[in-house]
C-alpha positions in Angstrom: 20.6 33.9 75.8 21.1 30.4 74.5 23.1 29.2 77.5 20.6 30.6 80.0 19.0 28.0 82.4 15.6 26.6 81.4 14.3 28.2 84.6 14.5 31.6 83.1 13.3 30.9 79.6 10.3 32.9 78.4 7.9 33.0 75.5 5.8 35.7 73.8 2.8 36.7 75.9 0.5 35.5 73.1 2.2 32.1 72.7 -0.2 30.1 74.9 0.3 26.9 72.9 3.9 26.8 74.3 2.3 26.4 77.8 0.5 23.3 76.6 3.6 21.4 75.7 3.3 18.1 77.7 7.1 18.1 78.4 7.0 21.6 79.8 5.1 20.5 83.0 7.9 18.1 84.0 10.7 20.7 83.6 9.9 22.5 86.8 13.0 24.1 88.4 13.3 24.0 92.2 15.0 27.5 92.2 12.0 29.2 93.7 10.5 26.4 95.8 11.8 27.8 99.1 10.4 31.3 98.4 7.0 29.8 97.3 6.8 27.6 100.4 7.6 30.5 102.7 4.4 32.3 101.4 2.5 30.6 104.3 4.9 32.1 106.8 4.1 35.7 105.9 0.4 35.5 105.0 -1.6 38.4 106.1 -5.1 39.7 105.3 -5.5 43.5 105.2 -9.2 43.1 105.8 -8.7 41.2 109.0 -8.2 43.4 112.1 -6.1 40.7 113.7 -3.4 41.6 111.3 -4.0 45.4 111.0 -6.8 47.6 112.3 -7.4 50.6 110.0 -10.1 51.9 112.4 -7.5 53.1 114.9 -7.6 56.9 115.1 -4.9 59.5 114.3 -5.1 63.3 114.8 -4.1 64.5 111.3 -5.0 68.1 112.3 -2.4 68.4 115.1 0.1 65.7 114.5 2.6 65.0 111.7 1.8 61.6 110.1 5.5 61.0 109.7 8.6 62.9 110.7 8.8 66.1 108.5 12.2 65.0 107.3 10.4 62.6 104.9 8.6 65.6 103.2 11.2 67.2 100.9 9.4 70.5 100.8 9.6 71.0 104.5 13.4 70.8 104.3 13.5 74.1 102.2 12.8 77.8 102.7 9.5 77.4 100.8 7.7 76.8 104.1 9.4 79.6 106.2 6.3 81.7 106.0 3.8 79.1 107.1 2.5 78.6 110.6 3.1 75.4 112.4 -0.5 74.4 111.8 -0.1 75.0 108.1 3.2 73.0 108.1 1.4 70.0 109.7 -1.4 70.3 107.1 1.0 70.5 104.2 3.2 67.7 105.4 0.2 65.4 105.9 -1.3 66.3 102.5 2.1 65.6 100.9 2.1 62.2 102.6 -1.4 61.6 101.2 0.2 62.1 97.8 3.3 60.0 98.5 1.3 57.1 99.9 -1.0 57.3 96.9 2.2 57.0 94.7 3.0 53.8 96.7 -0.5 52.5 96.0 -0.1 53.1 92.3 3.3 51.5 92.4 1.8 48.4 94.0 -0.9 48.3 91.2 1.9 48.4 88.7 3.7 45.6 90.4 0.5 43.6 90.4 0.0 44.0 86.7 3.7 43.3 85.9 3.9 40.1 88.0 0.6 39.0 86.3 2.2 39.6 82.9 5.2 37.4 84.0 2.7 34.5 84.4 2.0 34.7 80.7 5.7 34.5 79.6 7.5 32.3 82.2 8.0 28.9 80.6 9.2 27.1 83.7 6.3 26.0 86.0 8.2 27.0 89.1 9.0 30.5 87.9 5.4 30.8 86.8 4.1 29.8 90.2 6.4 32.2 91.9 5.1 35.0 89.6 1.5 34.0 90.5 2.3 34.1 94.2 3.8 37.6 93.8 0.8 38.8 91.9 -1.4 37.6 94.8 0.8 39.4 97.3 0.9 42.6 95.3 -2.9 42.5 95.2 -3.1 42.5 99.0 -0.8 45.5 99.1 -3.2 47.3 96.8 -6.0 46.5 99.2 -3.9 47.4 102.3 -2.8 50.9 101.0 -6.3 51.5 99.6 -7.8 50.8 103.1 -5.2 53.0 104.8 -5.8 55.9 102.4 -9.6 55.5 102.8 -9.3 55.6 106.6 -7.0 58.6 106.7 -7.8 60.7 103.6 -10.8 59.3 101.8 -9.5 58.5 98.4 -6.1 58.3 96.6 -4.4 61.1 94.7 -3.7 60.8 91.0 -0.2 59.9 90.0 1.5 61.6 87.0 4.8 62.6 85.5 7.8 60.3 85.3 6.6 57.6 87.7 3.3 57.1 85.8 5.1 56.9 82.5 7.6 54.4 84.0 4.8 52.1 85.3 3.0 52.3 81.9 6.3 51.5 80.1 7.1 48.5 82.3 3.7 46.9 82.3 3.5 47.2 78.5 7.1 46.4 77.6 7.7 43.2 75.5 11.2 43.1 76.9 11.5 40.5 79.7 14.7 42.1 81.2 13.0 45.5 81.3 10.0 44.0 83.2 12.2 42.1 85.7 14.9 44.7 86.2 12.3 47.5 86.3 10.0 45.6 88.8 12.3 43.4 90.9 15.4 45.5 90.8 14.4 49.2 90.5 10.9 49.4 92.0 11.4 46.7 94.6 14.8 48.2 95.6 13.3 51.6 95.8 10.3 50.2 97.8 12.5 48.5 100.4 14.1 51.9 101.1 10.8 53.7 101.2 9.1 51.2 103.5 12.1 51.1 105.9 12.1 54.9 106.1 8.4 54.9 106.9 8.8 52.2 109.5 11.5 54.2 111.1 9.9 57.7 110.9 6.1 57.3 110.8 4.2 58.5 113.8 1.0 56.7 113.0 1.2 53.1 114.4 -1.2 51.9 111.7 1.2 53.1 109.0 4.2 51.5 110.7 2.3 48.2 110.9 1.2 48.4 107.2 4.8 49.1 106.1 6.2 46.2 108.1 3.5 43.7 106.8 4.2 44.9 103.2 7.9 44.4 103.7 7.4 40.8 104.8 6.3 40.2 101.2 8.6 42.6 99.4 11.8 41.1 100.9 11.0 37.9 99.0 10.2 39.7 95.8 13.6 41.4 96.0 15.2 37.9 96.4 13.5 36.7 93.2 15.1 39.6 91.3 18.5 38.8 92.7 18.2 35.1 91.7 17.1 36.1 88.2 20.0 38.5 87.8 22.6 36.0 89.1 21.3 33.4 86.6 20.7 35.6 83.5 23.0 38.7 83.4 26.2 36.7 82.9 24.7 35.0 79.8 23.3 37.9 77.9 25.2 39.4 74.9 27.6 42.3 75.6 25.2 44.6 73.7 22.2 43.6 75.8 24.2 43.7 79.0 25.2 47.3 78.2 21.6 48.1 77.3 20.3 46.8 80.7 23.0 48.7 82.6 22.5 52.0 80.7 18.7 51.8 81.1 19.0 51.2 84.8 21.3 54.3 85.1 18.8 56.4 83.1 15.9 55.4 85.3 17.9 56.0 88.5 18.9 59.5 87.3 15.3 60.3 86.3 14.0 59.1 89.7 16.6 61.2 91.4 15.5 64.3 89.6 11.7 63.7 89.4 10.6 61.7 92.4 9.6 64.9 94.2 8.3 66.7 91.1 6.6 69.9 92.5 4.5 70.3 89.3 2.6 67.2 90.1 1.7 68.5 93.6 0.9 72.1 92.7 -2.8 71.7 93.8 -1.5 70.7 97.3 0.8 73.7 97.6 -2.1 76.0 96.6 -4.1 74.8 99.6 -1.6 76.7 101.9 -1.1 79.6 99.5 2.2 78.4 97.9 3.0 78.6 94.1 4.6 75.4 92.8 7.2 77.3 90.9 8.2 79.1 94.1 8.5 75.7 95.8 10.4 74.3 92.9 13.0 77.1 93.2 13.4 76.5 96.9 14.0 72.8 96.3 16.5 73.4 93.6 18.4 75.7 95.9 18.3 73.3 98.8 18.9 70.0 97.1 22.4 70.4 95.8 24.6 67.5 94.9 26.3 67.9 98.3 23.0 67.7 100.1 21.9 64.6 98.1 25.3 63.0 98.8 24.9 63.6 102.6 21.4 62.1 102.5 22.6 59.0 100.8 24.9 58.2 103.8 21.8 56.9 105.7 21.2 53.2 105.3 17.5 53.7 104.7 17.9 56.4 102.0 15.9 55.1 99.1 18.5 55.9 96.5 21.3 54.3 98.4 19.2 51.1 98.7 18.5 51.2 95.0 22.2 51.6 94.1 23.1 48.7 96.4 20.4 46.6 94.7 21.9 47.3 91.3 25.4 46.6 92.6 24.5 43.3 94.1 22.6 42.3 90.9 25.7 43.0 88.8 23.9 45.7 86.9 26.5 48.3 87.8 30.0 47.7 86.3 33.1 49.8 85.8 31.2 51.5 82.9 28.7 53.3 85.1 30.2 53.0 88.6 31.8 56.5 88.4 28.3 58.0 88.0 27.0 56.4 91.2 30.3 57.1 93.0 29.4 60.8 93.0 26.7 59.9 95.6 27.9 56.9 97.5 31.0 55.0 98.5 31.0 52.2 95.9 33.7 50.2 97.7 31.6 50.3 100.9 28.6 48.9 99.0 30.6 46.1 97.4 32.0 45.2 100.8 28.6 44.9 102.4 26.8 41.6 102.4 23.7 40.8 100.4 21.5 41.6 103.3 19.3 44.6 102.4 17.9 47.3 104.6 14.5 46.2 105.8 15.4 42.5 105.9 15.5 42.6 109.8 12.2 44.5 109.9 10.6 41.9 107.6 12.0 39.0 109.7 10.4 40.5 112.8 7.2 40.9 110.9 7.2 37.3 109.8 7.6 36.1 113.4 4.6 38.2 114.3 2.6 36.7 111.4 3.5 33.2 112.3 2.1 33.7 115.8 -1.2 35.2 114.4 -1.5 32.5 111.7 -0.8 29.7 114.3 -4.2 30.5 115.9 -6.1 31.3 112.7 -9.7 30.0 112.4 -10.4 27.6 109.5 -11.3 29.5 106.3 -15.0 29.8 105.7 -16.5 28.3 102.5 -16.4 31.0 99.8 -19.7 29.9 98.3 -21.8 30.6 101.4 
């Protein structure tokens, strides 16, 4: 990476003396200044009811929290024997689990962006990472408050996603952290949040997703800038390693994101065995079914593929794999605008209005 811009140079996480180089402070790149400055435009406080009121009620007993189409199990024959009341209960418990997964993902993003502060040599890139860390922290607070209001406490996360988060946070490979966080997880998140914004029946959940997206849209842009400036300069071997790893993660997410074994305790609450549910899901979710789902602009896997395409992480080597699910020519022809960008822009307009009339901050030491 010898030709890589100074903006994207990194050091070992334990090389703090490199941060004390007097010349380093003056080598700040302006690459992220606009994103950093825009932080003020999308500030929100999850503990301030002017931004979001978690006390607003919702009838979980009689209403679907989100459209049942977002609960994979309800698209299968596994639920044919359940009453409508049981289906509502199961769907909402599954959303309890899914929103908990989002919370754990935000915690992973917080820790990963914090770790970038230790290795980014450029002061501008370091400040951006610190900003993202702060924003991920408010997402953790926001989703914690929502789960507390609706369900009490979060569900545990296990399986592939837990292992992926642990791998990314602990990895010494810079590209794995940034591709994993800003490309894979943020790309997935934009699809997930856009789907919830479109299909959630709880106005509080819709609001939480939009506020979160006002931050995530900028995190996604950082990943795109990083990829544009670094991928062309890595060695062919490392370039292939990045592309192959992204494909492996995509495939694992496709196969494991709705892992029934991790939710067996939830199925048991309505008398379903997880292996029975797993069989019904295998039967229902054929390649043709997945391909049809990925035609929707908000489908999380379509959004992730587009993210990788626009970052140059999918080339002719791996394109045939993804072409089995989406029209690659169509993705290449689309602009850089991502699903959720319009939702985020509308959210930022709302936040500007709220922040315009904000009261001065109180003194923290009171």
